[in-house]
Every structure is written in C-alpha cells, then in structure tokens.
C-alpha positions in Angstrom: 15.1 -164.9 59.5 13.0 -167.4 61.5 14.1 -170.9 62.3 12.1 -174.0 61.4 13.4 -176.9 63.4 17.1 -176.4 63.4 17.2 -174.7 60.0 17.7 -171.0 59.3 15.0 -169.9 56.9 16.0 -168.3 53.6 13.8 -167.3 50.8 14.5 -170.5 48.9 13.8 -172.7 51.9 10.6 -170.9 52.7 9.5 -171.3 49.1 10.3 -175.0 49.2 8.3 -175.4 52.4 5.4 -173.4 51.0 5.3 -175.6 47.8 5.5 -178.8 49.9 2.9 -177.6 52.4 0.4 -176.8 49.6 0.4 -180.3 48.1 -0.8 -183.7 49.2 1.4 -185.3 46.6 5.0 -186.2 47.3 6.9 -184.3 44.6 10.4 -185.0 43.4 13.2 -182.4 43.5 12.6 -181.6 39.9 8.9 -181.0 40.4 9.6 -178.8 43.5 12.1 -176.8 41.4 9.5 -176.2 38.7 7.0 -174.9 41.3 9.6 -172.8 43.2 10.7 -171.2 40.0 7.2 -169.7 39.6 8.0 -167.6 42.7 11.8 -167.4 42.4 12.6 -167.8 38.7 16.4 -167.9 39.1 16.4 -170.9 41.5 18.7 -173.7 40.3 18.0 -177.4 40.7 21.3 -177.6 42.7 19.9 -175.0 45.2 16.7 -177.1 45.5 18.7 -180.3 46.2 21.0 -178.6 48.7 18.1 -177.0 50.6 16.0 -180.2 50.6 18.9 -182.0 52.2 19.2 -179.2 54.9 15.5 -179.2 55.5 15.4 -183.0 55.9 18.4 -182.9 58.3 16.6 -180.2 60.3 13.5 -182.4 60.5 11.4 -179.8 58.7 10.5 -182.2 55.9 10.4 -186.0 55.3 12.3 -187.8 52.6 10.4 -190.7 51.0 12.5 -193.4 49.4 11.4 -196.8 48.1 14.8 -197.9 46.7 13.5 -198.1 43.1 12.9 -194.5 42.0 13.7 -190.9 42.8 13.4 -189.5 46.2 10.1 -187.8 47.0 9.6 -185.1 49.7 6.8 -184.4 52.2 6.3 -181.5 54.5 3.3 -183.1 56.3 5.0 -184.6 59.3 1.9 -186.0 61.1 1.7 -189.8 61.1 0.4 -191.1 57.8 1.2 -193.9 55.4 2.8 -194.1 52.0 1.6 -197.0 49.9 3.0 -198.1 46.5 1.5 -200.7 44.3 3.9 -203.6 43.9 2.7 -204.3 40.3 2.6 -200.9 38.6 4.6 -198.7 41.1 1.9 -196.1 41.6 
C-alpha cells in the first residue's frame, strides 16, 4: 500500500480521501460515512471516525472545529479560509 504523509493507505482511508478530495464542502464524519458506503457498503461509522483521526494525525486531512458543532473535515490542505456567520451559524 502507498503511504500518504505518515499514514499507511488502506481501502477505507483511500475512500475517505477520495470523498474529501471530491468536495469543496467540509463534511462531517456521518456525511463522509454515507458517501464512503456507496463504494464500501460494509464500512462502519466507527471505522470512519478511527481513520479520520489517523489521517488527521498524519497530516493528510485537516479537522475543522468551531467549538459549537460537530467536527468537519477537509482534504484541501492549501491555504484557504473557513468563515462562519455569527448570527445563523452557516
């Protein structure tokens, strides 16, 4: 298997990176799980959470936290900004 950053690539991790790389949104783990299951139907939410953590530790993805909602994930590591409306949260 190839290595992305310091993370050994598995089918699940590759599917997660493919899903994240194909979107400009910043999906939650649940949204990622739903999309990964289109490719790997038996993937559990626990597998998604575990692999997101490993990918983040290996600097292959970015975790976006605002302290008020769920974590969101981003595979686009180039410099860009994340803005949230203070009134509505979008």
